[in-house]
N, C-alpha and C positions, 0 to 999 in steps of 0.2 A: 509327495512322500513315499515312497517304496515301501509295501512289507510285506509281510508272508502271513498267512495263515499255516499255522504248521498241519501236519500229517496227526497229531493227537488230535488238533481241532476236528479236520473235516478227513481224513485218510488217505487223499487223495492230495495234500499239499496243493496250496494257492500262492503265485505273485499277484500282486496287487497292487495298486496306487490311489491314494486321493489327495486332492486337488489342496491346496493351502490358499490363503486370503494371502493377497502381496505381503502384509508383513508378518506370515508367516504363524500369527495367534493364534488360527482355527480353521478346522476342515467348512470347507464350501461346496463339497459335495459328497456321495461315499464315498465309500469303496468300489473302485474299477477291475475287475479279473483281466490280467494279462494271459498268464496261464497257470496250469496243471504241471505237477511235477513227475506226472505219471506220462505225459504228451514225448520227451522224445524215446527214439527207440532204444537204448539200449540203459534208461531209468529201470530199475527195479526198487521193490518193498525191502525195508530196512526190519521188516518182523513178516514171519509167516504164517499167522493164524486171522490176520486182516489187513486190509490196505493201508500201507505203512509208508508214502512216496514223500522222502524227504524236500525241503525246500530251504534252507538256509543262505545266509549273507548277500541280498542282492546288493551287488555294487555295477553305479549305472557309468557310462565312459562312453565318451563319441572319439570316433575313430576319424580320419583323414580326408575319408572321403564324405564325412557329414552323417555316415550312418550311426545312430545309439546302440550302444548295446549292452549287454549287461552281463557281469560274469557273476556266476551260483553256486552252491554245493549241493550233491544230492550224492544217493549211489549206484553205483554200477555194476554187473555182473564181475566177475573176476575169478574166473575157475571156482572151486566149490563155494567160495565164500562171496562178499560181497566187496566194492572199494569205493572209499570216499574221494571224490572225484571235484574237478574247479571246471564248471561248464559255461559254456556263453552261447546267449540269445542273441537277437538285433530286431529292430523294429524295420517293418518293410517302409513306413515310412518318412524315418529320421525320428518319432516323434513317440512320445510315453504312449499314447494313447491305437499304434497302429497293431499290426498282425505280430505276434512275437513269431520269430521262424527261430529254430533250434540248430544251432552249428554240428557240422558231423564229427568234426575235431573238438576233442576236450583239452582246454588248455592245458588240465595236471590232470593224468589219467589214474592216477595211484594216491590215496594218500595225504590228501593235503585238501584242507577248504578255508570257507570266512577269507574270499580273496579280498584284497584292496590294491588299486593301485596308485604309481608316484612317480614322478620325476626326482632323479637326483641331483645332487651339485651342478653334477655335469652335463641336465636333462636328457637323459636318459632313462626310458620308463623300465617299473621296476614293479613286479609283483611281489606281494608280501603275503603269504597264508600260514597257519599253522599247519604242521606236520610233523610226528605222522598223527595218528587220529586214532589216538590210543589217551584215556586219561593222565594225567601225571607225567605223561613222557610228552606232549605237544611242546613246541619251541616254534619260535618263526623262524620261515624260512622266506630267502628274498631271492627272485628268480631275477635273470635279465629277459625282458619282453620287448619284442616288435610287432609290426603290422608286417603280416604274409602280402607277399608280393603276388602270390594265387589270388587271393580271394578278399584281401584288406581286413582280414580279423586277424586276431592277434596268436602270436605264436611267442613258446620259450624259445629261449637263443640258448645254446648247449656253450 
């Protein structure tokens, strides 16, 4: 099970996993750290008076070359303010316990997060997330997604 320790708990936001029993009824390990939200070079704190690196909405997906990727949400600098973004990281060994590498390209650069992937009735890969990141204005946004020919990670199809 993948989960996060949010910035309000630990400042630097942590993505973690815990192993579950075969029947999923109990934990069989303690929490294992995957990465911290301040590791990507684009990441910024959501507050100015202390560390506040956000780890939101982890979603796991396996791409066709076998790599395990995670899409997740955090903040990046955008001019004079911060933007909520959908990021990607991938495991170097294709397993949850690998070293997590942050993709340089963000899946969605501005104003959307908590993404999940699904295939529509025509088997096309879609990303659904909330946007804009403004309370009471958030709505579901569904985007077309494909695996990039350049690096095999995900990209939005215009």
